[in-house]
N, C-alpha and C positions, 0 to 999 in steps of 0.2 A: 447455452444452446439447448433448446427444448428437445426432449426425447420424443421420437415418433411413436404414436399409439398404434398398436397392431390393427391392421385393417380387418373389417368384418364384412363378409359377403353374405348378406341376408338371402339373396337369391339362391346361392349355393346351398345354404342351410335348409331352404324350403324346396329342395329338389329331391324327387323320389329316385333312389339309387337303382330301382328295378327298371323303370322306363326312361330314366335320365331326363325327365321333364319336370315342370313345376307340379307340386303336389295337387291332387284334386280329391276331395272327399277323404281327407287323411285319417288314418287309423294308427294308433301307437301300440306297440307290442309290450306285453307284460311278461318278463320283468326288465328287459334290456332297454326299453323306452325308445327304440328306433322307430321312425315313422315313415309310412309309405302310403301310396294311393290305395283306397279301399279295393278298387278293381284289380290292381296289381297284386295285392295280398291274396285276394280270392283265387286268382289263377295260380299263384305260387303254392298255396296250401293244397289246391286241387292236384297239382303236379306231385307234391310230396305224398299225398294220400294214394294216388294211383301207383306211384312207385312202390310203396309198401304193399299194395294190393297185388302187384305182379311178382313180388319176391317169392322164391321157391319155398322159403321157410317162414311161417307166420311169426311176427314179432312177439316177444314175451309181453305179458300184461303191463309191465311197468316201463316198456320201451318208450323212448322219446320219438314222437312222430313228426311234430311240427317244430321247425327251427327258424330263426331269424335269417334272412338272406345275406345279411352283412356279417354278423358276428357269430352266427350258428348257435347262439344260445337257445335253450328250449323255450317254447312259447306256450303259456298256459291260457292266455286270453288276449283280446284286443280291446282298446278303448278309444272313443272319440276324444280328441284332444282340442279343447276349446281355445287354448292359448295359441296353438299352431294355426287353427282355423282363423283366428283374429289376425294373426300376423300375415296370413295369406291374403286376407281381404285388404289389409293396409298396403301390402306390397303390390298387389295387382292394381289397386286404385292409383298408386304412384307410378306404376310401370305398366300401363294398359297393353303395350305392345308385346309384353312377355306373358300375358294371360293365354290360357289355352283357347283354341277356337271352339265355336259352338258345335261344330261337327265332332270334334274330339271329345268334348264333354258329353254329347249325346251317346257316342259309342261307349264311353266308360260307364254312363248311367244304365245302359242296357245290361252291363255285366254286374254292376253292384249298385245297390241303393242303401242309404243309411239305415241301419237296423238289420241288414242281411247277415246271416250266419256265414262267416268267411272260412271257418275251420270245419270242413266236412267230416262226416262220420267215415271212419276207415273200414272198408269191407275186406276182411281177410278170412281165409278158411280156418276151420278149427284145427289146432295142432293134434296130430295123431298121438296115440299112447306111446308109440316108439320114440317120437320126437321129444315128448315130455320126459321120458325115462333118460334119453340121451343128454338132455339139458341138465337134469338133476345129477347125472353122473359127472358131467363136466364141472358143475359147481362143487361137487364133493371133492374132486381132484384138485381144484383150485384152492379150496379151503384147506385141504391136506398139505398142499405145497406151502401155503402161507404159514401153517402151523409148524412145519419142519424148519422153515427158515427162522422163525422166532425161537424155536427150541435149540437149534444147532448153530444158527448163524452161518449155515452152510450155503454159500452162494453157488457153488458148483452143482450141488444137488438141486437147487432151485432152478438153475438153467436147464438141467436135464428134464425135470418135471414140466417146466414151462414149454419146452420144445415138444415134449410128448403130448401134452394137452392140446397145443395149437395144431400139431400135425393130425391128431385124432379128430379134432373138430373140422379141419379142412377136408379130410377124407369123407366124413359124414356129410358135410354141406356140399362138397363137390359131387358126391353120388346123387344127392337130391337135385343138383343142377343138371347133371349130364345123363343120369339114369344108368351109368356104368356100374357093373357089379364088382370089377376087380379093383381092389383098394389102390394098388400101385398106379394103374392107369388113371384112376379117378383123381389121385393127388396130382399127377402130372398135368392133367387137363385143367384142374382147378388152379394150379400155379400159373398156367399159361394164360388164363383169363385176366390175370393182373388184379383180381378182386382182393386178394390178400398176398402179402409177400412173406414167405416162411424161410427164405434162404438164410437170413441172419439168425433166426432161432435154431435152425438145424445146425448151422456152423457153431453156435454156442454149445449145442449138445455134443458135437464131435470134439470140440476143444476140451469140454469138461471131461469126456471119457478119456482123452489122451492124458490130461493132467492127472486124473485119478489113477491111471495105470502106472504112472511114474512114481507114485508114493507107496 
């Protein structure tokens, strides 16, 4: 009895996962190699750039801004994929009913033309001296925590330090988001937003204190 060969759906492979339609003017991401419509990617990257621009705290210089819509890997560039373009031509020639309409193509061409820059420049405000000092202090505490763990192998101390660092960062960022001056109220507001969850870290801190007091 002959074994069945696994089926291969070329149409599915040539579908853009952003618009859920057949690829048009495809671009491939570097380095994850996922491929999308050029116009879809242009809108996706614009959304990501605008989101960063609206953030209360400017991103650090080495922050990852643009990511793949599917795997969330960082994106450093895009490339025209001649192989995918050829497969698209062959597929639409064999399946003309599945090709995009002329109106659809025209609309997409108004958003993106081959050679267009799809990754926009991110406009962010300059970080203040206070924000830079706070980030440097956060990094110093994190480095110190790692050093303690390596030297002592002390997991409980690491939990205490980690909770303290995360709580301190939450208070600072929450204050930037809400404009509140009281640290306690700011932390409560920040937790309520759901942006970050600190309950588990605070619980680790409390458990570590309890365990330490017993010894």
